[in-house]
C-alpha positions in Angstrom: 17.5 -4.5 2.0 17.1 -7.9 0.6 19.8 -8.6 -2.1 18.7 -9.8 -5.5 22.1 -9.7 -7.2 20.9 -7.1 -9.6 22.3 -3.5 -9.6 20.3 -1.1 -7.5 19.5 1.1 -10.5 17.3 -1.6 -12.0 14.6 -1.4 -9.3 12.8 -4.4 -8.0 13.8 -3.6 -4.4 12.5 -5.3 -1.3 13.1 -4.2 2.3 13.2 -6.2 5.5 10.6 -5.8 8.2 11.2 -2.7 10.3 11.8 -4.9 13.4 14.6 -6.7 11.7 16.0 -3.4 10.5 16.0 -2.1 14.0 17.5 -5.3 15.4 20.4 -5.1 13.0 21.2 -1.5 13.9 20.9 -2.3 17.6 23.3 -5.3 17.2 25.9 -3.1 15.4 25.5 -0.5 18.2 26.0 -3.1 20.9 29.0 -4.5 19.2 30.6 -1.1 18.8 30.0 -0.3 22.4 31.3 -3.7 23.6 34.5 -3.3 21.5 35.0 0.4 22.5 35.1 1.2 18.8 34.6 4.6 17.2 33.1 3.2 14.0 30.2 5.2 12.5 27.0 3.3 12.1 25.1 4.3 8.9 21.5 3.1 8.4 20.4 3.0 4.8 17.0 2.2 3.5 15.4 1.7 0.1 11.9 2.1 1.7 11.2 5.3 -0.2 10.7 3.4 -3.4 8.8 0.4 -1.8 6.8 2.0 1.0 6.9 5.8 0.4 8.4 8.8 2.1 6.7 8.6 5.5 7.7 5.0 6.0 11.2 5.6 4.9 11.6 8.4 7.4 10.0 6.3 10.1 12.5 3.6 9.5 15.5 6.0 9.7 14.1 7.5 12.9 13.9 4.0 14.4 17.4 3.3 13.2 18.8 6.4 15.0 16.9 5.5 18.1 18.5 2.0 17.9 21.9 3.5 17.7 22.7 4.6 14.1 24.8 7.7 13.8 23.7 8.5 10.2 20.5 7.9 8.3 20.8 7.5 4.5 17.7 7.5 2.3 18.4 5.7 -1.0 16.5 7.0 -4.0 16.4 6.6 -7.7 17.3 10.3 -8.0 20.5 9.7 -6.0 21.4 6.8 -8.2 20.8 8.8 -11.3 23.0 11.6 -10.0 25.8 9.1 -9.2 25.7 7.7 -12.7 25.9 11.2 -14.2 29.0 12.2 -12.2 
């Protein structure tokens, strides 16, 4: 995600190109492997709001293929639930 300095709940999100997204996950995976670490790599995307469900899932699948252990699909519904709790 590109950071705008505004809270997530205000919208106006932009996401990086899928190739950059994959490269970042792959770099984290390589670093974890090189260090022998057991850190969990979590891939998160806001693409649901900017590109739709199919693209968001495609990005998370690419992240898992690049080495992510967990895929997290950010959504306005999730933000609203966090605020309520």
